[in-house]
C-alpha angles and dihedrals in degrees: 000000000000093000090068096049128097123244088251092053091047091050090053090054091047089051096050092044097243089119136026127210090239093054091046092050091049092051092050092048089053089052092051091048090053101045109020099074082070102030097041094199095138126059094191140348123227108269090206094048099114093043091051091046091053090051091052090048090053092048090051091054094047104039109001130251122316091224143308094310095053107133094356115135117235129186116220124205111249096241089068115090118252120171125233137330083036122062138215114218111149083227089284128129086220090073099032110147096011115145117185119227091242142011121268113261092255091051089052088054091050092051092046088054090054097253119153115233098223095185147293119299121223122245143181102283113281087353091298095300100116099083147333119273100026109144116250109264097021125128135162092237105047103018124220125349114212130214109252090219094061141338092236094054122094109252091208127230163311096339088047099141093042088058100036092047094055093042089052093053098249090129135355092233141027141177121233134173132228137195096162117352100331094125101030096045100054092038089055093045091050099043097248139139113242141165124220096194132210109279104263099030091098125035118254096194110123094024122116100244141218103178128348094212092063108018120114140150121228144179129260129192145141097264139026097247093056092047092049089050092053092046090057089060098042096048118084145107117283120194088215094056112061093192091066093059094075095050116115123241110295112244125212094262093191092058090057097054112115128172088215095052094113095061109116094358118139113221128183125221113208105202107162110094092359114061092041088073092064125107115237089259091047091051090054092050092048092052089048090051090052090052089051089053090052091047089053090056104266122140110221125210098206118208103024098164125188113246090224096043097122094039090052091057089059096053122107135210093253090128090060094048092053096044094043095071094050096043098041092048089054090054098042096047090075096053118110124237134307091032121092113269098194141026089257091056091046090055089051091053090054093047091051091060106031097155093061102024108033100051089128099022130243103261095146095046090053093045091052092047089054090064123084095245089225098093089229095120115116089224090060094049091048093048093049094048091046093050092051094047094048096043099042117027093018093036134024101001092042094052094046093050099039095049099032095236129147098216143357124241120215131183115248108328099319096125093055098104093052093052091043094055090046093046088233130143131257133184121203125198135180114270104175142289136283128215113316092018098289107164123244124194140192120221129205120202136179143148129308118311094005092128093119093057094043092051090050092052093045091048093051091049092046093050092047094052111021091196101158121106131173122256123249103245093180088063089052090056094048 
């Protein structure tokens, strides 16, 4: 069935004529209609999907495909701008029905590559920056997203629908966003491959923000090759996003993938403050994954602890609170009436409908509103400098240099906050399953713009183990 195939396999079928984009889109819509009333991974599907698929089929016949994503459906997280007839809501009733005037820069790149925007993926409301204690995948607009591998498993957040939708076979690929763990966490919980890129590799313009110093979009999929292929399209300089101007030339990541890429590679294993969080089953799977890396030819420096490991555990998200007011106000000020045009107005919208919108409170919104929004506070400057020092020189860069390793290997998504504070990339890949089928992942991390190496390592590990399996959605409905 098409829902189990990779984007590369689907492209081959589209090329040889055994499948059309329209037929593929129709099959995926049927799957969403069957399972998503329970799973709630998608806020809306594209009402022009079949029409756009037919146009791409016609273009293929007349002039050939634009590239490997031509006619391939992609889910986009619903904090990423998509123009009408699609909407951008952040899974909040406060933005219900809002359609931006234009697509986000990354969506423009997707369309230019011939990708089909299948629909908008659900998320933890406002990317989980409304309050403390909101369940991953919950929002006042679309309710609670479930994990396709089991109702009792955490779906992960905030890119919950982006992960659950791909895991459920709604689309071979999706785009999520991350400020601190919001790609790596749900991808790990849903047995996916995903890249949390270096901040600045992918444009953030047209994305509802949390904090510019850490925000990034990133690709998710069911295998490394597909994710690398999507990253090639998403990455690129945007005149409206200054951070993208310093990015190096984007390589063809897919051309660099090699099943033997782990041979002779030195990898570090940070244990202190990371592996002690694992369940007994998770610890067994992590040790097995390390043995698989050795069997594939990697040399492990174990332990390869971060100098700042304990100090990092004591850090807060003060940087995000301070930057959120400035960055969200910049986004909201362009919204038309009757939508909120500032954080203060957004808070008022929540307070006007507490029964439906304040189920878990709005602690983070209020904390951000209490700041000046100018980033002139001494507390902000201190927190930002501390985060950078602990995550870079005292963290990732320090460990790589001191131990002479090319990358660090973390269990599940536990290194996400370190990479997020540093603005550095990570790649996560399925590494097995715990009792009851709960997914377990392995995550590779290194310094800025090391995506090519991380994808190579993840690909070699993936090909050596082939752990990933699809969830049983019929069991979820039972």
